[in-house]
N, C-alpha and C positions, 0 to 999 in steps of 0.2 A: 583785856590787857594786850598790848602790842609788844612785839619783840623787835628792838632796833639794836643791832650789833654787827660788827664786822665779822668776817669769817674767822679771824684770829681770836676775837673775844669769845666766840662760840666754841672755840676749840675744834673747829671743823675746817678741812680744806675746802676750796671753792666747789669742787665736784660734790662733796658730801653735803655742803650747805644747799646747793641747788637741788640735790636729790631729795632732801628732807623738808623742803618748803615748796609750796605751790605758788609762790609769789612770781609775778611777771616783772616786778621791779626789785632790784637788789643792789647792794654795794659791791664795788669791784676795785681791786688794787691794780693799777696800771704802772708798769715800769718804763721809765724813759731814760735814755743815756744821753748826757750832754757833756761835751768837753772831757770825755773819758770817765765821767762820774755817773753813777746810777741813782736815780731818784724814783720814789714811789708816790703816786697820786691816788687819792681816794675819790672815786666817782660813783654817782648813782646812775645806773643804767637800766634800761627797760628792754625786755624781750618782745619781739613781734615777728610776724610773718609777712614777707613782701608779696607782691602780686602773683609771683610764681609759687607761693607757698613755702619758700625757703626761710629757715630760721635766721633772724637778724637781731642786732643789738643797736640801740641808739642812746646817746648821752642825754640824760635828763638834767643833771646838776654836777658841776665840778666842785667837790668839797675841799680841795686843797692838797698841799703836799704833806706826806706822812713821814715824819722822822722823830727823833727823840725830843726835839723841841716843840713839835706841833701836835703830837699824839694826844696829850692832855687837853689841848685846846679843842680838838675834834670831838673828844668824849664830852666835854662841857657843852659844845655846840649841839650835840645830839640830845643831851639832857635838856638843854634849854628849849629846843624845838618841841620836844615831847611835852614839856610843861606848858608851852603855849597852846598845845592841843589838848591839854587836860589829861595826858597819859603819863605812863611811868616807864622808865627804861630798865630793862633787865639785861644783864650781861651773861656771857657764857658761864661764868663762875656760879651764877645763881640757878642755872638750869640743870635738871637731872632727868635723864631719859628713864622712864619707868617700864614701858612695855611697847611692843610693836605687834600690830594685828593685821592680818590679811584683809584687804578691802576690795581690790579691783574686780576679781571674778564675781564676788557677791553683789557688788553694785550693778554689774551688767545682768546677772541672773535675776536680781530683784526688779530691774527695769523691765525685763521681758515678762516676768510674772505679773507685773502691774499692767503691761500692755494687753495681756490676755484677760485681765480682770479676774484672775484666779482667786485671789483673796476675797473679793467681793462676791463672786459666784459661789464659792464654798460657804462663806458666811450665810448667804441668803438661803442656800439649800439646808443648812443646819437649822436655821431659825424656822423654816417651814415644818420641820419635824418637832418643833418645840424644844430644841436644844440650844443651850447657850454656846456661842461660838468662842467665848473667852479662852484663849490658850490653844484651841485646836487649830485655828488658822495659822498662828505663829509656829506651832509645832510642825504642821505639814510643810509650811514654807521652809523651815529649817531642814527638814528631811529631804525635800526636793533639791534645795541648794547644795546640801551635802553630797547627794548623789551626783549632781552636776559637776562639782568642784573636786571633791576628795572623798569618795564613798567609804563609809564606816558602818559598823554595826550600830544599833540603837544606843548602846552604851558608849560607843565611840563618838557618836554625834555630840553627846553632852560634853565630852572633852574637847572636841573640835571647836565647839562654840566658844570656848575660852580663849581661842587663838585667832578668832576672826572678828570683824567689825561690821555690824549692820544696825542702823538706828532702830528698826522695827523689833529687833531681838534683844535690845539692851534692857536689862532689868527683868527679863522673862526668866522664870524658874522652870527650865525644861530639863527634866530628868527622864530616865528610862520609862518609868510608869506613865508619865505624861505623854511620851511618844506612843506607847502602846494604846493608851486611851484614844489618842488622836487617830491612830490607825483604825480603831473600831468606828469612830465617828466618820472618818473618810469612807470606810467601807459601806456605811449605810447610805451615803449620798453619792457614791462613785458613779453609778449609772446616770443619775440626773446631771451631775457635773459634766460628764463626758458629753451628754446630749446638749448642754448649754454651749460647750466649746464647739461642737459639731455645727449647730445651727447658726453660729456666728459666721461660719464659712459656708453656709448653705448655697451661696451664689456659685460655688464651684460646680454644682450639679445642674445648673439651669443656664441656658437651654441646650447647650452643645453636647457632643459625644464625650462624656467624661469617663475616666477609668478609675477603678480602685484596684489595689494590688493586695493580695492576701497570701499569707503563708503561716506556718505553724512551727513552733519549736518546743522543746522540753526543757525543764529545769528541775533540779533535784533538791531534796531536803537533807539536812544533817539530822539524823535521828529518825524517828518513826513518821513524823509528819501528821497532818490531820486525817480524819477518816476518809475524806474525799481524795486523798493521795492514792495513786495507783502504781502498778508496775507495768512498764511497757518499753518500747524501743527508746533507748537513751541516746540523744545526740551528743551528750557530754561524756559518753563512755563510762557512765556510772550506773550500770544496770544493777549494782548492788544496793542502790538507794531508791526509796520511793520518790515519785516525781509527779509533776503536774504538767499539763500542756498549756501553752499560751498561743492564741491566735491574734494576729495583728493585721489591721487594715491601714494602708497608707495611700496618699494621693500621688500624682505624678511627681511632685516635688519632694516626696519622701516624708512629708509631715504625717505623723500618726493621726488617724481619724477616729479609730475605735479599737478596742482590744477585748478579748474574752478569755477567761480562764476555764479550762476543762480538766476532768479527771485524767490522771497520768496514763491510763490504759486506753484512752480514746484514740482511734485511728484518725489520721489526718483528714481523710475524706469525710469521716463521720462528723466533723466539726462544721462543715459547710452549711447544712440546713439552719442551724441556729444563727450563724453569721448573716445569712440571707434574711432571716426573720428580723434580726436587729436592724438591718439596713432599711427594710420596708416599714416595720412597725415603729421602732424607736426613733429612727432618723428620717422617716418619710421620703426616702429616695425612691423615685419611680422609674428612672431611666439611668442606666449605668452599664459600663462594660466591666465585667468581673474577670480579673486576670489572676490565674492561679497556677501553681506548679504541678508537676506530675504527682500523683497520689490524690489529687482532687477530682480526677475524672472517674465518674461512674454514671451509669444510666440514670440512677436516682437523682444525682446532683445536677446533671444536665436538664432533666425534667423539672427539677425545683427551680433552676435558673429561668427556664422558660415560663413557668407559672408565675414567678415574681415579676416577669416583664423585663428581665435583664438579658443582655447579650454577654458573650464570654470569649475568652482566649485562654485555653488550658493546655498545659504540656501533657504529652502522652509518654508512657513508658514504652520504649521501642521494643523491648523484649517481652512485654506483658500480654500481647494478643496478636491476632492475625491482621488487624486493621492496618498496622504499619507496613507489614509485608505486602498486603494487597495494594496499598498506595504506592509502594516502591515499584511493584511490577507494572503499574499503569503509567509510569513516567518514562518517557524516552529522552534521549540526550537533547533533543530540540526543545523540550519543555522547560528546561532549566533557565533561570534568569540570574545574571550576575548583579547583585545589589550592593556589594561592597567588596573590597579587596579580600580575597580568600573566602567569600561567603556567597553561595548561590541558593536559590529557592525555587520551588515548584508547587503548584496548587492542584489538588485532586478533590473532586466532589465526593462527599461521603454520604449523601442522602439526608433527608429531613432538614434541609436548609443549612447543613453543616459542610465545612470543607476541612481537609487535612493539608496543612502546609508542611512540606518537606524542606528541611534546611540542611545544607552540607557545608561544614566548616573545615577548611583545609588545616587550620591550626589544631582543631579538635581531632582530626584524623591522625595527624602525626603523634599527638599525645596519647590517643587511645591505642595506636599501633605499638607504641613503646610499652604501654601497660600490658597489652596482650602478649607481646614477646617475653616480657618479664615473667608473667604467669606460666607460660609454656616452658620457659627455661627452668624456673624453680621447680615446676612439677616434674620435668624430665630428670633433673639432677636428684630430686628426692626419691623417685622411683628406682633410679639406678643404684642408689645407696641401699635401698631395701632389697633389691634383687641380688646384690652382691653380699648381703649380710647373711647371718646364720639362720634367720627365721624362715620357716617353711609352712606350707599349707595355709589354713585359715588365719593363723597368727600373722603371716606375711601379708595377707590381704587386708586384715584390719589395720596393720601398721601403715600400709600403702594408702589406705583410705584416709587415715588421720593426717598423713603428710600432705596429701592433695588438698585436704580441707584447709590446712594451714597456709598453703600456697595459693588458695582460692582458684584452684585449677581442676576441680573434680570433674566438671563436665567435659573437659578436653581429652580425657584419657579413658581407655577401656582396660579393665584389669582381668587377669586370669592366672592360672597356675600351669607351669610346665610339668612335664612328666615326672621330674624329680622333686616336685613340690615347691620349686623356686617360683618367685613372682614373675609373671609375664605381663607385658603391657604394650599398648599401641595407641598412638595418637588418633583421635576421632577426626579424620580429615574433613568430613562433611560439616561437622560442627564448627571447626576452625574456619572453614571457607565461608560458612554462613555468618560467622562473627565478623570476618573481614569485610563482608559485603555491607555491613552496617556501620563500619568505622566512619567517624566524622559526621554521622547523621543524627539529627534530632527532629521530633515531630510535634506539631501543634494542631489542635483542633479548635475551630472557631465558627461562629455563625454570623460574624460581623462582615457584612458585604460592603460597607462604606470604606473600608480600609484596604489598601493594596497589600500584596504579600510582604513587601518590605516594611510597611507600617505595622503590620501584625507582628512581625519578628522584632522590630524595635520596641514595640509595646511590651512584648513578653520579656525582653532583656531588662526592662525596667524593674522586674521583680527583684533584681539585685538590690534595689533600695530597701526592700523588706529584709533581705539577708543581711545587708549592712546594718539595719536597725537592730536585728537580733545580735549581731556581733558586738555592737556598741553596748547594748543592754547587758550582755553577759560579761564582756571583757573589761569594760571600764566602769559602767554604772552598777556593776555587781548585782545583777538580778539573782545570780546563783552564788553559793548555795543559799537556801532559804532556811531561816531559823525559827520564825514564829510558827506555832502549831495550830492556832485557831484559824479556821477557814477564812473568816472575815478579815483577820489581820493579814493572812497570806495574800488574799486578793488585793487588799489595800497596799501592801508592800509592792506588788507588781504594778499597781497604778502609780505609785510614787515614782518608780523607775520609768514608766511610760511618760509621766509629766516632765521628768528631768530630760528625757530624750526629746520631747516636744520643744522645750526651751533651747536645747542644743541645735536642733534642726532650724528653728526660727532664727537663731543667731547666724547659722550658716547662710541662710537665705539673705539676711540683711548684709552680711559681709560681701556676698556675691553682687548684690544690687549696688553696693557702694564701691565696687571695684577693688576691695581689699583682698589680696591674694594670700589669705590664710585660711586654714581649716578652722572650724569652731573649736576643736580641741587645742590647736596651736594658739589660737587667739586667747583662750582662757589662760593658757600657760604664760603668755606675754603679759597679761593683766596681773599676774601674781607679783609683779614688781611694784604694784601700787599698794602701799601700806599706810596705816594710820599709826603715827608715832605719838605716844603720850609723854609730854614733858611737864615737869613741875618746877615752880620757883616759889619756895615757901608754901603758902596756902593756895596759891594760884595754880591752875592747871590749863595747859594748852595742848590741843591735838593738831598736829600738822599732817598733811597728806603728802606723801612722796610723789615726785613727778613721774608721769608715765613716759615710756619711750615713744618714739615717733610712731611705731606700729601700734603701741597701746593707745595713743591718741586717735589713730585712725579707727580702731575698734570701737572706742567710746563714741566717736562721732557717728559711726554706722548704726548704733542703737539709739542715737538721739541725745547723748550726753555731750553738750557743746563744750563744756569746760568743767573742771573740778573746782570746788571751793578752796580757799586758802587754808582754812581751818575747819574743823568739825567739833561738835560737842553733842551731848545727849539730846539736845533739843534742836539741833541744826537741821535745816532742810537739805535733802539730798540734791 
């Protein structure tokens, strides 16, 4: 069924009509003033883009003047043309809008899902285990797209699906139990699926000097959590809840390569051996530079990296050992190199083929000086209050120690008692001077000789890609809190979030390659303007796609969607 009607007969103004149709050709009322009188002409116009990409219109057919005498003739003309084509005319009075569903972000997410072959790979892995993939692939797709677009709980996903449009999900009966069963199926094949995705990008690691970036975060449970959950340092400030640890490997571009879930009481550095084993055994990586943050450095981990045949760039805790102080003492003013505005570096040999790279950031020095001054001031004011108070003796000492702990200034002050039992205190000048000596400095350890000091520093700074990944996983993709309590479901939930992040990063790379100056998150928001509107005329049903904005069209083109169809239905191709 075709719809042929003027904006007036549809009951829509021109802007609304153009918004709710994807037609490139449409009727237009043009006003012309002659001899002081205003006339309306009905024209059939076509939208197109000129050589410079600017939106233009051109006249296809002039249908004549519209007034009281000619309106009926034009309607009869329309009906006659349709009869010649074997079609039927439907006017605005016949049409009823029944529902509107979100389409744009799901279209793009689904396109990226297909580009990675995720549905095919998942189905193949399930069949290898003798499992029927019916419903599981759909359910995983729904959960991943939901994480990408508008994260909800598993119950929330069922409600969300009622408000979105995607042909693959039409007619599917996806409820909470179906999602939980799908998580169990995904959990059984997660490692294999991740390996399939990794090996598709295997060329990233041959033959050049490639890098992987690794970091760890924690996420907590609501409730008791599974037996594998543990208690440890919470980066979410939820030490009152059991948690698990998530390790994430990304490449230079920030694309997630692999992830691993650990018990919540596992130390950051203790996760490294398993990750290295995965790189070597599961993924077959023979040569790579492993870039990790402070807390990854230990003699055992450095030895494990060497045994695996990997090189490394690792951050050092500057207050954790004597290596940093020894390196600092070896550096003279002439050894520093200015590599960027406000950043200078120096290299010191550390033995066994390793070097320590000293980095001094002027901006970091200013920031750390302000933090130190704040701690000293808060500590001083707190101790003065205690000294002037009524407390004496051991009670005054305990109160002072508590106040210093709150101010994070315990190491900067020495406490004692005056002859009358009042609190006495003094600043530890040597400690403060030693602290100031380290302001603005950070230290890296590496065995990579092929890279200059500047290149080593820039590589280390790319760890921010992992930190950005964790922020996105937690803040928008809603990795936390975790509600499922079965370990397999928990790990599958984490994998769903990682897959959603993979789609988001892939979108970001495509936008960058196409010169579209939008973040992936902002692009998805722009696509929310694309909806499917279901109209009904009697027993006939028509689904129209709303027009994208100029930015929306650019996003669609970046992912390979040249144009949207005019209409969609349950059996329509995307």
